[in-house]
N, C-alpha and C positions, 0 to 999 in steps of 0.2 A: 931247541936250546934258546932260540930267540923268544919264543912264547914264554918260557920259564923266566927268562930275564925280565921281560915286560911285566909279567905277573908279580915278580918280586919287587920291581921298581914301583908298581902301582900300590902294592901293600905298604911299602915303606913310606910313600907319599901320603897315603890315607892315615897311617899311624902318626906321622909328623903333624899333619893338619889337626888330627884329634887331640894330640898332646898340647898344641898351641891354644886351641879353643876351649878346652874343658878344664875346669877346676872345681873343687868341691865347695870351698868356702871363700868368701870375699868380705873384707872389712875395709870400709873407707869413709870418705867425706863427700857429701852431696851439697853443692852450693846452689841455692835458688833464692827465694826471698827471705831466707834465714839460713841456717846451717843444719844439716842432718848428719847423724851418725848412721851409716848404712851397713847392714849385715845381709849378705846374700848367701843362700845355701842352694846349690844346684842338686836337685833330687836325682836327676838323670840328664840325658842330653837334651831333653825337650821341656822339662818342668823345673821351675825355680820358686823358692819361697824367699821373699824379700821383706825384711823388717827395718823400719826407719824410725829413729828417735829424732824428732824435729823440734827446733827452737825458733818458731816463727817470729820474726822481728825482735828476737831475743826477749820476748815478753810472755812466755808460756812454754808449755811442753806438750807435744803431740806424738803419740805412738801410732804408726801406720803398719799394717800387715797386708802384703800383697801375694797373690798366687799368679805366677806368670808362665806363659808358654813362650819358648824361644826356638829360633831356627837360624841356620847359617844363611848369610846373604853376601852379596858382592864378591868377596874373595876370602881367602883363608884369614882367620882371626876375627872377622866381623860376624856379629849375630844381632838379630832383631828380637824384640820381646814385647809382649802385650799381656795385660792381665788385670783383673779386678781386685779390690781390696776394701778394707774398712779402717777408719781412724777414730781415735778417742783422745781428747786432750783437755787441758785446763789452762786458763789464761788469767793473769792478774792485771787489774787496771789501776789507774792513778788514784781512784777513790777507794782503794783497798778492798774491793770485793772480787771474788773469783767466779769466773764463768766457765762452764764445762761445754764441750762440744762432742758430737758424734756424727760421722758421715761416711759416705761411700767414695771410693777413689777408682781411678783407672790409670794404668801406667802404660805408656807407649814409648819405646826407646831403641837406640842403636848402640851396641857396645863393640869396642875393639880390644881384644886380648893380645898384649905384646908377648914377645918371646920370653921376656922377663916376667916375674910373678906380679904383673901390674895390668889392670884393665881400666880403660877410660870409656865413659858412656855419656851420651846426651839423651835427655828424655823430656817428655811432657806428661804431667800428672794432674789432670783435672780432677776436681773434687766437688762434692755437694754436701753441704751441712744438712743433716736431718734433724738434729737437736742442737740448739745453741742457747746460751744464757741470754742472748739479746733477742727479744721477741721480734723486732723488726727485721732482723737478719735471717730468721727462720724461713726456710724454703727459698730464700733469695740469695743465699751466700754460695755462689758458684766460684770455685777457684780455678777458673779457666786459664789463668795466666801463669801457672806454676811450671816453668821450664827449669831444668836443672842440668848441672854438669857434675859428674861423679868420678872420682878416682878411687880405685880399690886395690888393696894388697890381696893377692890371691894365694891361697894355700890349700 
């Protein structure tokens, strides 16, 4: 009887932890050197697709797509994630010409999913421009300083 009770208690605990950490979709706001509209879709417990619409310095628009791997860390509710991605964007400058950019990204972060349908994450998203409208910035434009704080509504 004690073994049965222990097994039921363990299963209840595992299901409670799973319910807290998992969600299918998340929509939120990421604050970094601009503002991002962030959409996350968890494909399963270990794989995530993340789309971000970014407005860097509020002088352009960049769309970033990332594929991330995630795993639980520290305690219930916390998960870490890492993954590669690509971005494409357009920027308008003071002299009324538009420059386009294309590059590669990496995302590394830590998320906490509250008991409520809210998740909070901090991350680092370095990027490298492969193609940019500014010749001198080509191959030299590393976005190593892109740290962010995201709050998401989970559903």
